[in-house]
N, C-alpha and C positions, 0 to 999 in steps of 0.2 A: 505494498500500499503507499509507504515512505518514498519507493523507486516511483511507482505510477505519479504520482505530487512532486518530484521535483523533474518529472520529464516536462508535465504537464506546463509549470512555473518557467524552465528553460524554453518552454517552447512561446514565452510571452515575450520574450528576448528577441525573436527573428535573427534562428540559427542558421546561417547561409552554408554551403561545400561548395567549393573550387572544382568546375568541372566545363569539358565545353558544351557550347549549350549553342544552338541553331538558333539566326538571327536573319534577316534579311534587312536586301537595299532596293526601293522600288523606286519608279518617278510613276506614275499614275498621269497620261494623254487619256485626258477625256474628248469625246465628239460633242462638239455644241452647236453643230448644221440641226438644220430644220426636221431633218429628218427626226432627227432625236428627240423632238415634240409627241412621236406617233405613243398612239396611248395601247401599247398592245401589252403590255402589267397588266396587272392587279393586286392590291392593299389593300386587308378586309374590303373584300369584294366591292373594291369600285376601281374604278380603270385609272393606272398610273401612266405618265409618258416614261419614255426608255430613261432620257435623262435622270429623271427624277427616282424611279426606280436603281437606276446606277450610284445617285447619290447614295441612297439609305444604305444601300448593300455593302458601299466600302465605308460610311459613319460606323456599321455595326463590327465590321473583320476589322478596324483598324482596331478595336478592344481587347481583341485575339494576337495581337503581332509583340510578339516578345520584346521586350525593355532591350534597347541599343539598337534596335532593327530602328532602320531610314527610311523615311516615307518622303519624296518628293511631289509637287502637284501642276501639271498642267494641264493647258487645253489646245483643240486642234479644230480649224477652219478654213477655208480657202485650201492652202498648198501647202504650209506653214504651223509648227507646233509654238505657241507661248509658255514657256516658264512661267506660274506665279512664284514661285519659290523652291531655292533646291533642297535634295535631302536634308528633313533636321531628323534628331532624334523623337521617336516617335511616343514614347511616355512624356519626354518633359514639352511638346511640342502638341499633345494631344486635342488640347484646347484648341487651336491655331488649326490643326487639321480642320477638325470637326468644322469650325465656324467655317473656315475656307468651303471648304464642301458645300454646306448649305447655303453660299452665298454663290456659290457656280449659276448660271442663267443663258439662256441660249441666246439674250440682246446682246451678252460678249463679244460676238462674232463680229468682226471686221470686213468681213466677207461674206458673200452668198454661195460662192461656187462651192461644192467638199472634191475635193482631191485628195484620196484616200492613201493610193499608194507615194504619191508624192510626200502625203504628211507624214505618213508615217518612213518613209526615207526622210526625210527632213529630222525627226523625231530618232531616229537611232544613229544620224551624224552626228548634232549641235548639241543634245541633251551630256547632261551629267555620265558618269561613267555607272551607272547606277543601273538596274536592271528597268528594261522598258516593259510598262504594263499598257500596253494603246486597245483602247476602249471603244467602239464605235461596230454601228451596223453596217457597211463595207456601202451604203450607197453612196455611189460615184453621179455627183451631178454638177453642171449636165452631162451625157454616158462620157466615158472614156474613150480617145479616140486609139487603138491600140499601136497605132503608128510612135505614138509617145509616150510608152508606157514608162515609169521607173525600173533602172538599173541596180538593182541588189546586189549585185554579183561579186563587188570589192567591202559589200558589209558582211556576206553572209558567214557566219560563225566565228565573228567577229563580237556580236552582242545577245545574250540570254536576256531573253524573258516572253511576254506572253502578249499572243493579242487574243482578247478577250469580244465575242461576237456579242451582240448585244440584240432584243424584238425577238419576233415571231418570224415566222417560212413565211407564213401566209401573208400576202400585201392585205396594206390597211392602208385609212387614209392620212395625210399629212392637217395637224391644223395649221389654219391662215391666219396671219395677227396684222393688225393695221400698223401704223408707224407708230402708236399709243399703250403696242401693247394688248389691245384691244381683241380678243379671236370673232374672226369672220369667217365660219362654216370652215372646208377644207378647199384645197387646192382642186384645182379643176386639169382636162389634161390643157384648154387651153394658156393657163398660167404657165409652165415649163414646157423647154426643150425637151426633142425626144428624140434627137440625135447627137454626135458630137462636130459641130466644125470649125471646129481648133486645127489651124493648121493645114497639112494638104491631107487630103482620106486617103484611106488607104487599099480602095476601092480603084478597078479599072476603070479611066475613065469613058469607058465602050457601054459601059452599065449602068451608069448614074444616070440618070434621066433629067434629060435639063443640063447639062453640062456642060459649064463654062470657066474655062480656066483660070478665069480673072472675076469675075463676079458671081462666079454661081460653082465653084471646085466641089460641093457638097448635091451638086444641084436644086432647081428649083422648087421640084414639090414637096407640098407640106408634110410631112411625117409625120404620125398617132401614133403613142406607145402607152406605158401605164406606168410612166416614169414619174406622174403625179402621185402615185403610189408609191410605197416602202414595205419592204419588208429585209429578214434578215439575208445578207444577200454570202452568206455562208463556204459554199465554192470557192466565190473570189477571194474570202480571208482566209479559207486554206490554202488557196494559190499562196497568198503573200505570206504568208506563214512557211511555206517551202520555203522560198524565194528569197527571204530574209535569214533564216535556220532559228525564226523562233515556235515556240510553241500554239497551239492553238487551240480554245474552249471557248465554248458557248455557255453564254450566263445565265442561267434558268432561276437557280435561287441560291442562297446561303451555300448549299453546299457544293454546289459547282464554282463558286468565286472559292469556297475552302479551296476548293480541289488543286484549283492553279493558283491562289498564292501563297502555298504551303504543301507545293511538288516540294520535294528533298534537295533535287537538281538546280535550285534556283538558292536553296540557303548556304549561308559560309559558317562555317563552326570557331565560336572564338572562346577563350577561356573566359568564364562569366561565376559572380557567388548566385549560386541556384538556390530557392527559398526552400527548406528543407522540415518544415514546420510541419505539415503533413507525415514526414514519416514520427515522429518524436508523438504526435499524436496518435497516432494507430498504435504502437508498441504502450501506450498510456492505456487506453483503450483495452488492450489484452492482458495486459497486466494486471486491472479492476476486473477483467472479465475469471483470471484465474482465478483471485480472490474469493470473489462470492459463488463463482460455480459452485463449487464443491458443496459451501453454505447451502444453498438450493436446493440439489440434489440431496444432501442428507434431511433438509426440513421434507423433503418431498414421502421419502419415507418413512 
């Protein structure tokens, strides 16, 4: 009994043991383009946007990252990523991280285009040496011209990280907002381009209706598609993951996010003081059981 009480008292002084501990060094880059406003997730049985769901899931998982892990945060729109702050220690900077995530908004975007491959390439090129977690639905807008794809050959294998795919695989409408941020329905087919008109066409001019090298290199016929709708472009993101050497994970729930972030291949092992109070408590409990169990057994007889 005395030994059990000694263990319980010792537990209050927070005993630690020096041993290797897995920590993580991440820079989260979050897509804030307009397709991320699509509401194909739900929380408490209410529809929420992709961006809102991402923010809530990241806020929850930050609590689970071990101390001495570092987290940076940035956003993507158009062709570039912008770093909001360099990676900071997750426990000391927890409140700042949570507050910054809560304040992320699609209105922070500085341009309407969404060049996913270019944004990923830029993130892997200019961001800190921490591992990149690039969070996007993969919706290129306007559609990508295959002639001008980003080249990842010089970067493949040099950075670790994850492309986190966001959204449903089924097409859904994209909410439309006015200049004051007020919602005004959803985007219609006539609101967006349905083909690329950048640079030179990758098609044979003879196959382009109304082709004119100077005035209509992509032809003069209107093209109507479903670019006003959005879905998770999973095949495209998996292809980018293969080209860049990053892993791919679809964000479906908190478990899938943990699977992506707590991958042992992304961990770094450093000497750390690990809290061992649970061991002291367990030993004290076993001693108390050994004291009282024979007494109760004898009384039962």
